[in-house]
ChimeraX commands (.cxc) that place a marker at each C-alpha (Angstrom):
marker #1 position 0.00,0.00,0.00 radius 0.5
marker #1 position 1.49,3.39,-0.96 radius 0.5
marker #1 position 2.36,5.93,1.70 radius 0.5
marker #1 position -0.50,8.48,1.80 radius 0.5
marker #1 position 1.88,11.28,2.86 radius 0.5
marker #1 position 3.86,12.73,-0.05 radius 0.5
marker #1 position 7.59,12.91,0.60 radius 0.5
marker #1 position 7.89,16.20,-1.29 radius 0.5
marker #1 position 5.58,19.14,-0.91 radius 0.5
marker #1 position 5.36,21.95,-3.40 radius 0.5
marker #1 position 4.83,25.57,-2.52 radius 0.5
marker #1 position 2.52,27.89,-4.37 radius 0.5
marker #1 position 4.05,31.38,-4.48 radius 0.5
marker #1 position 2.33,34.46,-5.78 radius 0.5
marker #1 position 4.19,36.48,-8.40 radius 0.5
marker #1 position 5.59,39.03,-5.94 radius 0.5
marker #1 position 6.85,36.39,-3.50 radius 0.5
marker #1 position 8.46,34.45,-6.31 radius 0.5
marker #1 position 10.08,37.59,-7.69 radius 0.5
marker #1 position 11.49,38.56,-4.29 radius 0.5
marker #1 position 12.96,35.10,-3.82 radius 0.5
marker #1 position 14.50,35.18,-7.32 radius 0.5
marker #1 position 15.99,38.64,-6.70 radius 0.5
marker #1 position 17.48,37.61,-3.36 radius 0.5
marker #1 position 19.09,34.52,-4.89 radius 0.5
marker #1 position 20.35,36.34,-8.00 radius 0.5
marker #1 position 21.76,39.20,-5.90 radius 0.5
marker #1 position 23.62,36.70,-3.74 radius 0.5
marker #1 position 21.67,37.47,-0.57 radius 0.5
marker #1 position 20.63,33.82,-0.23 radius 0.5
marker #1 position 23.26,31.15,-0.70 radius 0.5
marker #1 position 22.28,27.48,-1.00 radius 0.5
marker #1 position 22.13,26.95,2.77 radius 0.5
marker #1 position 20.03,30.06,3.40 radius 0.5
marker #1 position 17.73,29.22,0.49 radius 0.5
marker #1 position 17.23,25.71,1.87 radius 0.5
marker #1 position 16.37,27.16,5.29 radius 0.5
marker #1 position 13.90,29.62,3.72 radius 0.5
marker #1 position 12.26,26.80,1.73 radius 0.5
marker #1 position 12.01,24.60,4.83 radius 0.5
marker #1 position 10.33,27.38,6.78 radius 0.5
marker #1 position 7.99,28.22,3.92 radius 0.5
marker #1 position 6.78,24.62,4.00 radius 0.5
marker #1 position 5.67,25.21,7.58 radius 0.5
marker #1 position 3.44,28.12,6.52 radius 0.5
marker #1 position -0.23,27.40,6.07 radius 0.5
marker #1 position -1.89,30.53,4.70 radius 0.5
marker #1 position -5.68,30.41,4.40 radius 0.5
marker #1 position -5.42,31.13,0.68 radius 0.5
marker #1 position -2.94,28.29,0.17 radius 0.5
marker #1 position -0.63,30.76,-1.55 radius 0.5
marker #1 position 2.61,32.15,-0.13 radius 0.5
marker #1 position 2.37,35.91,-0.63 radius 0.5
marker #1 position 4.94,38.70,-0.43 radius 0.5
marker #1 position 4.28,39.40,3.25 radius 0.5
marker #1 position 4.90,35.78,4.23 radius 0.5
marker #1 position 8.01,35.60,2.04 radius 0.5
marker #1 position 9.44,38.78,3.54 radius 0.5
marker #1 position 8.76,37.58,7.09 radius 0.5
marker #1 position 10.37,34.17,6.53 radius 0.5
marker #1 position 13.45,35.53,4.73 radius 0.5
marker #1 position 13.94,38.28,7.31 radius 0.5
marker #1 position 13.71,35.74,10.12 radius 0.5
marker #1 position 16.27,33.44,8.52 radius 0.5
marker #1 position 18.70,36.28,7.79 radius 0.5
marker #1 position 18.28,37.74,11.28 radius 0.5
marker #1 position 18.83,34.38,12.98 radius 0.5
marker #1 position 21.94,33.69,10.93 radius 0.5
marker #1 position 23.28,37.23,11.02 radius 0.5
marker #1 position 26.41,36.29,12.98 radius 0.5
marker #1 position 27.28,33.60,10.37 radius 0.5
marker #1 position 26.84,35.77,7.27 radius 0.5
marker #1 position 29.80,36.70,5.14 radius 0.5
marker #1 position 30.82,40.25,6.21 radius 0.5
marker #1 position 30.20,41.67,2.73 radius 0.5
marker #1 position 26.78,40.05,2.51 radius 0.5
marker #1 position 25.94,41.33,5.99 radius 0.5
marker #1 position 26.94,44.87,4.94 radius 0.5
marker #1 position 24.79,44.68,1.80 radius 0.5
marker #1 position 21.79,43.24,3.64 radius 0.5
marker #1 position 22.14,45.93,6.34 radius 0.5
marker #1 position 22.12,48.65,3.67 radius 0.5
marker #1 position 19.17,47.16,1.76 radius 0.5
marker #1 position 17.13,45.91,4.73 radius 0.5
marker #1 position 14.52,48.67,4.49 radius 0.5
marker #1 position 14.12,48.22,0.75 radius 0.5
marker #1 position 13.78,44.45,0.98 radius 0.5
marker #1 position 11.74,44.12,4.14 radius 0.5
marker #1 position 10.27,47.54,4.86 radius 0.5
marker link #1:1,2 radius 0.2
marker link #1:2,3 radius 0.2
marker link #1:3,4 radius 0.2
marker link #1:4,5 radius 0.2
marker link #1:5,6 radius 0.2
marker link #1:6,7 radius 0.2
marker link #1:7,8 radius 0.2
marker link #1:8,9 radius 0.2
marker link #1:9,10 radius 0.2
marker link #1:10,11 radius 0.2
marker link #1:11,12 radius 0.2
marker link #1:12,13 radius 0.2
marker link #1:13,14 radius 0.2
marker link #1:14,15 radius 0.2
marker link #1:15,16 radius 0.2
marker link #1:16,17 radius 0.2
marker link #1:17,18 radius 0.2
marker link #1:18,19 radius 0.2
marker link #1:19,20 radius 0.2
marker link #1:20,21 radius 0.2
marker link #1:21,22 radius 0.2
marker link #1:22,23 radius 0.2
marker link #1:23,24 radius 0.2
marker link #1:24,25 radius 0.2
marker link #1:25,26 radius 0.2
marker link #1:26,27 radius 0.2
marker link #1:27,28 radius 0.2
marker link #1:28,29 radius 0.2
marker link #1:29,30 radius 0.2
marker link #1:30,31 radius 0.2
marker link #1:31,32 radius 0.2
marker link #1:32,33 radius 0.2
marker link #1:33,34 radius 0.2
marker link #1:34,35 radius 0.2
marker link #1:35,36 radius 0.2
marker link #1:36,37 radius 0.2
marker link #1:37,38 radius 0.2
marker link #1:38,39 radius 0.2
marker link #1:39,40 radius 0.2
marker link #1:40,41 radius 0.2
marker link #1:41,42 radius 0.2
marker link #1:42,43 radius 0.2
marker link #1:43,44 radius 0.2
marker link #1:44,45 radius 0.2
marker link #1:45,46 radius 0.2
marker link #1:46,47 radius 0.2
marker link #1:47,48 radius 0.2
marker link #1:48,49 radius 0.2
marker link #1:49,50 radius 0.2
marker link #1:50,51 radius 0.2
marker link #1:51,52 radius 0.2
marker link #1:52,53 radius 0.2
marker link #1:53,54 radius 0.2
marker link #1:54,55 radius 0.2
marker link #1:55,56 radius 0.2
marker link #1:56,57 radius 0.2
marker link #1:57,58 radius 0.2
marker link #1:58,59 radius 0.2
marker link #1:59,60 radius 0.2
marker link #1:60,61 radius 0.2
marker link #1:61,62 radius 0.2
marker link #1:62,63 radius 0.2
marker link #1:63,64 radius 0.2
marker link #1:64,65 radius 0.2
marker link #1:65,66 radius 0.2
marker link #1:66,67 radius 0.2
marker link #1:67,68 radius 0.2
marker link #1:68,69 radius 0.2
marker link #1:69,70 radius 0.2
marker link #1:70,71 radius 0.2
marker link #1:71,72 radius 0.2
marker link #1:72,73 radius 0.2
marker link #1:73,74 radius 0.2
marker link #1:74,75 radius 0.2
marker link #1:75,76 radius 0.2
marker link #1:76,77 radius 0.2
marker link #1:77,78 radius 0.2
marker link #1:78,79 radius 0.2
marker link #1:79,80 radius 0.2
marker link #1:80,81 radius 0.2
marker link #1:81,82 radius 0.2
marker link #1:82,83 radius 0.2
marker link #1:83,84 radius 0.2
marker link #1:84,85 radius 0.2
marker link #1:85,86 radius 0.2
marker link #1:86,87 radius 0.2
marker link #1:87,88 radius 0.2
marker link #1:88,89 radius 0.2
view
């Protein structure tokens, strides 16, 4: 009998949330480890609409970056500090 629980879950992102994630990765703000942490935390979100929106994406990414602030590359930390308001304000 097959396992009723899928081993992989997919996230539905709205256009703005997807764009923000793409920009953060392309700009180098999220390396592979940070992106994996963001994705893991997004899987824990259960919005009523079933869609991860920009507000949820910002909150999750900001939390991950804040919690790992002391482990960030100094240049990345400087850039994130300068752009924090633009990205998460």
